[in-house]
C-alpha positions in Angstrom: 45.4 205.2 36.5 44.3 202.2 34.4 45.5 198.8 35.5 45.1 195.4 33.9 45.1 192.7 36.5 45.3 188.9 36.2 43.8 186.6 38.8 45.2 183.0 38.9 43.2 179.8 39.3 43.9 179.3 43.0 42.7 182.8 43.8 39.7 182.5 41.5 38.5 179.4 43.5 38.5 181.7 46.6 36.5 184.5 44.9 35.1 185.8 48.2 38.7 186.8 49.0 39.2 188.2 45.5 36.1 190.4 46.0 37.1 191.6 49.4 40.9 192.0 48.9 41.1 193.1 45.3 37.9 194.1 43.5 36.1 195.9 46.3 39.3 197.2 48.0 40.5 199.9 45.5 42.9 202.6 46.4 41.5 205.3 48.8 41.3 208.0 46.1 39.5 206.0 43.4 36.3 204.0 42.8 35.9 200.4 41.7 36.6 201.1 38.1 39.6 201.9 35.8 40.6 198.3 36.2 40.5 195.3 33.8 40.5 191.8 35.2 41.8 188.8 33.1 40.7 185.6 34.8 42.0 182.1 34.8 39.9 179.0 35.1 39.1 177.8 38.6 41.8 175.7 40.3 42.3 172.3 38.5 39.7 172.9 35.8 42.3 173.2 33.0 44.0 170.1 34.4 40.8 168.2 34.0 40.3 169.5 30.4 43.9 169.1 29.1 46.3 167.4 31.5 47.7 168.1 34.9 50.3 170.9 34.5 52.8 169.3 36.8 52.2 165.6 37.0 51.0 165.3 33.3 48.1 163.1 34.4 45.9 163.0 31.2 42.6 164.8 31.0 39.7 164.9 28.5 42.1 165.9 25.7 43.9 162.6 25.8 40.6 160.8 25.7 39.7 162.6 22.5 43.2 161.8 21.1 42.7 158.1 22.0 39.1 158.2 20.8 37.8 156.8 24.1 34.7 158.0 25.8 35.3 161.7 25.9 31.6 162.4 25.6 31.0 160.8 29.0 34.0 162.7 30.4 32.6 166.0 29.1 29.3 165.3 31.0 31.3 164.4 34.1 33.2 167.6 33.7 29.9 169.5 33.6 28.8 168.0 36.9 32.1 169.2 38.4 31.7 172.7 37.0 28.1 173.0 38.4 29.4 171.8 41.7 31.9 174.7 41.6 28.9 177.0 41.0 27.4 175.9 44.3 30.4 177.1 46.2 29.7 180.7 45.2 25.9 180.8 46.0 26.5 182.6 49.3 28.4 185.5 47.6 25.7 186.1 45.0 26.1 183.8 42.1 22.7 183.2 40.4 22.7 179.5 40.3 20.2 179.0 37.4 21.9 181.5 35.1 25.4 180.1 35.9 24.3 176.5 35.4 22.6 177.4 32.1 25.6 179.2 30.8 28.1 176.5 31.5 25.8 173.7 30.4 25.3 175.4 27.0 29.0 176.0 26.6 30.0 172.4 27.5 27.3 170.9 25.2 28.5 173.2 22.4 32.1 172.1 22.9 31.0 168.4 23.0 29.3 168.9 19.6 32.4 170.6 18.2 34.6 167.7 19.4 32.2 165.2 17.8 32.3 167.0 14.5 36.1 167.1 14.6 36.2 163.4 15.4 34.0 162.7 12.3 36.2 164.9 10.1 39.3 163.2 11.5 37.8 159.7 10.7 37.6 160.6 7.0 41.3 160.6 6.7 41.2 163.7 4.4 42.6 166.2 6.9 45.9 166.6 8.8 45.5 164.8 12.2 47.7 167.2 14.1 45.7 170.3 13.0 42.5 168.6 14.2 44.0 167.7 17.6 45.3 171.3 18.0 41.7 172.5 17.3 40.3 170.2 19.9 42.9 171.4 22.4 41.8 175.0 21.7 38.2 174.2 22.2 38.7 172.4 25.5 41.1 175.0 27.0 38.6 177.8 26.5 35.8 176.3 28.6 37.4 177.0 32.0 38.0 180.7 31.5 34.5 181.2 30.0 33.1 179.6 33.1 35.0 181.7 35.7 34.5 184.9 33.7 30.8 184.6 33.4 30.4 183.7 37.1 32.6 186.7 38.1 30.5 189.2 36.2 27.3 187.7 37.6 28.5 187.9 41.2 29.8 191.4 40.8 26.5 192.6 39.3 24.6 191.0 42.1 26.8 192.9 44.5 25.9 196.2 42.8 29.1 196.6 40.8 28.8 197.2 37.1 30.8 194.6 35.2 31.1 193.6 31.6 31.9 190.1 30.2 34.6 190.2 27.6 34.4 186.7 26.2 37.4 186.3 23.9 36.7 182.6 23.3 34.8 183.3 20.0 32.5 180.3 20.6 29.6 181.9 18.8 31.3 183.5 15.9 33.2 182.4 12.8 35.2 185.6 12.4 38.7 185.0 11.0 40.6 187.2 13.4 44.1 187.1 14.9 44.5 187.2 18.7 45.4 190.9 18.5 42.5 191.7 16.2 40.0 190.0 18.5 41.3 191.8 21.6 41.3 195.2 19.7 37.7 194.7 18.6 36.5 193.6 22.1 37.9 196.8 23.7 36.9 199.2 21.0 34.1 200.9 22.9 34.7 200.1 26.6 34.3 202.9 29.1 36.7 202.0 31.8 35.4 204.7 34.1 32.0 203.1 34.5 32.4 199.3 34.3 34.9 196.6 35.3 35.7 194.4 32.2 36.1 190.7 33.2 38.1 189.1 30.4 38.5 185.4 29.6 42.1 184.3 29.9 41.7 182.3 26.7 41.6 184.2 23.3 40.5 182.6 20.0 42.8 183.6 17.1 43.7 182.3 13.7 47.3 181.5 14.9 45.9 179.4 17.8 46.9 180.6 21.3 47.5 177.1 22.5 49.6 176.3 19.5 51.7 179.3 20.1 51.9 179.5 23.9 50.3 176.3 25.3 49.5 176.5 29.1 50.9 180.1 29.3 48.0 181.4 27.2 46.1 183.3 30.0 49.2 185.4 30.7 49.6 186.1 27.0 46.0 187.3 26.9 46.7 189.4 30.0 49.8 190.9 28.4 48.2 191.7 25.1 45.2 193.3 26.8 47.5 195.5 28.9 49.3 196.7 25.7 46.1 197.2 23.8 44.5 199.5 26.5 47.9 201.2 27.3 47.7 200.2 30.9 49.7 202.2 33.5 50.5 199.0 35.3 50.0 195.2 34.8 49.2 193.4 38.1 49.3 189.6 38.7 47.5 188.3 41.8 48.9 185.0 43.1 48.5 182.7 46.1 51.9 183.7 47.4 54.3 186.7 47.0 57.1 186.5 44.6 59.5 185.5 47.3 63.1 184.6 48.0 62.2 180.9 47.8 59.2 178.6 47.5 57.3 178.9 50.8 56.3 175.2 50.5 59.9 174.3 50.8 61.5 176.9 53.1 58.4 177.8 55.1 56.3 181.0 54.9 58.4 182.6 57.7 61.6 182.3 55.7 60.1 183.2 52.3 60.9 186.9 51.9 58.9 189.0 49.4 61.4 190.3 46.8 60.0 193.8 46.6 61.7 194.9 43.4 63.4 193.1 40.5 63.7 193.4 36.7 62.6 191.6 33.6 65.9 189.9 33.1 65.5 188.1 36.5 61.9 187.2 35.6 63.3 185.6 32.3 65.8 183.6 34.3 63.0 182.3 36.6 60.9 181.3 33.6 63.9 179.4 32.1 63.9 177.0 35.1 60.1 176.7 35.1 59.3 179.0 38.0 57.4 181.6 36.1 56.6 185.0 37.7 55.2 185.6 34.2 55.4 183.6 31.0 58.4 185.0 29.0 56.3 185.4 25.9 53.9 187.5 27.9 56.5 189.6 29.6 58.3 190.8 26.4 55.4 192.9 25.0 55.0 194.5 28.4 58.7 195.2 28.7 58.8 196.7 25.2 55.7 198.9 25.9 57.2 200.2 29.1 54.5 198.7 31.3 55.7 197.5 34.7 54.4 194.3 36.2 53.4 194.0 39.9 53.1 190.6 41.5 50.8 190.7 44.5 49.5 188.2 47.1 45.8 187.9 46.9 45.5 187.3 50.6 47.7 190.2 51.7 46.0 193.1 49.9 47.8 195.9 51.8 51.3 194.6 50.8 52.7 196.4 47.7 54.0 193.1 46.4 57.0 193.0 43.9 57.4 195.4 41.1 59.2 194.1 37.9 60.6 196.9 35.8 63.0 197.2 32.9 65.9 199.1 34.4 65.8 198.2 38.1 69.1 197.3 39.7 69.3 196.9 43.5 71.4 199.5 45.3 72.7 196.9 47.6 74.3 193.8 46.2 72.1 190.8 47.3 70.6 187.6 46.1 66.9 188.2 45.5 65.6 184.7 44.7 66.6 181.1 45.1 64.9 178.8 42.6 65.3 175.7 40.4 63.9 172.3 39.5 64.4 168.7 40.2 63.0 167.4 37.0 66.1 167.7 34.8 68.6 165.5 33.1 72.3 166.2 32.5 73.8 164.9 29.3 77.6 165.0 29.1 79.5 164.3 25.9 83.1 163.5 26.3 85.4 163.1 23.3 89.2 163.3 23.1 88.9 164.7 19.6 87.0 167.7 20.9 90.1 169.7 21.9 90.6 172.7 19.5 88.0 171.4 17.0 86.0 174.4 15.7 82.3 173.7 15.5 82.2 170.6 17.6 79.4 171.9 19.8 77.5 173.1 16.8 77.1 169.5 15.6 75.6 168.6 19.0 73.2 171.5 18.9 72.0 170.4 15.4 71.0 167.1 16.9 69.2 168.8 19.8 67.4 171.0 17.3 66.1 168.0 15.4 64.6 166.7 18.7 63.2 170.2 19.5 65.2 170.5 22.7 66.4 173.7 24.3 69.0 173.4 27.0 68.9 175.2 30.4 72.6 175.1 31.3 75.8 174.4 29.3 79.2 173.9 30.9 82.3 172.9 28.9 86.0 172.0 29.3 88.7 170.9 26.8 87.0 167.6 25.9 83.6 167.5 27.6 80.3 169.4 27.1 77.6 169.1 29.7 74.0 170.2 28.9 71.1 170.2 31.2 67.6 169.7 29.7 64.1 169.0 30.9 63.5 165.4 31.8 60.3 165.3 29.6 62.3 166.4 26.6 64.7 163.4 26.7 64.1 160.3 24.6 65.9 157.0 24.0 66.3 158.0 20.4 68.2 161.1 21.3 70.6 159.3 23.5 71.1 156.5 21.0 72.0 159.0 18.3 74.4 160.8 20.5 76.1 157.5 21.5 76.4 156.5 17.9 78.3 159.7 17.1 80.5 160.5 20.2 83.1 158.7 22.2 81.4 158.7 25.6 77.9 159.9 26.6 76.8 160.1 30.2 73.2 160.7 31.3 72.3 161.5 34.8 69.0 162.6 36.6 69.8 165.9 38.3 68.4 169.0 40.0 69.3 172.6 39.3 69.4 175.4 42.0 69.8 179.0 41.0 70.7 182.2 42.9 69.2 185.2 41.1 69.4 188.9 41.6 69.7 192.2 39.7 72.9 193.0 41.6 74.9 189.9 42.7 78.2 190.8 41.0 80.2 190.9 44.3 83.4 189.2 45.3 82.8 186.0 47.3 79.1 185.4 46.3 80.0 182.1 44.6 82.1 181.1 47.6 79.2 181.9 50.0 76.8 179.8 47.8 79.1 176.8 47.4 80.0 176.9 51.1 76.3 176.8 52.0 76.0 173.7 49.9 79.2 172.1 51.1 78.4 172.5 54.8 75.1 170.7 54.1 76.9 167.8 52.4 75.7 168.8 48.9 78.1 168.2 46.0 78.1 170.4 42.9 78.2 168.4 39.7 78.4 171.4 37.4 77.9 175.2 37.5 77.4 178.2 35.2 77.3 182.0 35.4 77.4 184.5 32.5 79.1 187.9 32.4 75.7 189.5 33.2 75.9 187.9 36.6 72.2 187.8 37.4 72.0 184.0 37.7 74.4 181.4 39.2 73.3 177.9 38.4 74.4 174.8 40.3 73.8 171.2 39.1 73.3 168.8 42.0 71.8 165.4 42.8 68.1 165.2 42.8 67.8 164.0 46.4 69.5 167.2 47.6 67.2 169.6 45.8 65.0 170.7 48.7 67.9 170.7 51.1 69.8 173.0 48.7 67.0 175.4 48.4 66.7 175.8 52.1 70.5 176.1 52.6 70.9 178.8 49.9 67.9 180.7 51.1 69.1 180.7 54.7 72.7 181.7 53.8 72.0 184.3 51.0 68.6 185.7 51.6 67.4 185.2 55.2 70.7 186.2 56.9 71.2 189.0 54.4 67.8 190.4 55.3 68.6 190.4 59.0 71.7 192.5 58.6 
């Protein structure tokens, strides 16, 4: 059985646990091999390079954009990366080799950025293309660092490992992402070595341009399809659970066990990705199941995501959502019976590159929920100039998800759980597929709503 396994940044920063719980703990009937590992950068490294994924605090990329002292920032980054190397000395990382590798890579990247800055200064090239190239260069550093270190540590622990560096830093080959991956795996004997693969892949289409911060999962997906893996495994800090353990507590965060790709897509739509949707589609089409495992509970089977799974028992599997959303309601008395009214609104949204998460309508009002970061004053001004009344409100969204939640009374149970906790529902939505009920609520009620719904629909159900 050949598996392709992705290790996230938080887990990579605890590589001793990764070795003990994942790499050196294979199934009883197999050896260390027939596994491919796609690695993320160590925790926070990509945040330093680009921007913080959640808070949007700027990193080196913004300094390059603003043409401030990014060279100094690169050297400060190098010091941080070398400090990370020191944390792995006790488990076998050769400090001199690791320091030399990452020093060479950072200095190369710094030279590339300086060259791009000089070209940009001429005014002869498209600024956006240069900035995208800089973003590609920066994003590749973290995965190269962690992949090289992982191979070195494994070899020093008597495990044969091969570095698959997809960053393309030392070649000028004009290859697509798929072509580069195909070439890299052309002559690998999976029975005698563990390939350690950079989560970043250089390609003519630009992996950051296409997928932004989801790029490592896209590499993982493409590698799994390329090698025809029997299963794709993602190792995370927590299980894929009924709700965020940081909100409801680990004791009330129940591992899901089994779900399907449709539910995974619903999760991704509200920003709580089990896997990036553009990474899951190739796996789903290739018939490769995804298993989400907890790095720190190696004996637990985790959660299997498959194409056709539907739970035998009707139950809510996951409570999720976000409190970083805005609701925009357009009210117009002329809307009643007017064909194409909502199309005109969507054309405005399209011009601003906005995709809505929820849409609820009645005779003369349309409410759409979008990401707060996508909203702009210009958008609201244009809507107000065209429509009778536009209301904008900061909101949260809570969702109840499951492969089999089409049962009488499930909406009543959910709304009652919210009501008894004093939480008002501003808007709601559910499609005929009935895999996702969405409730728009006040932001201040977000965490309370997650706890209430998890207790009522997941914890109590699991105790029956």
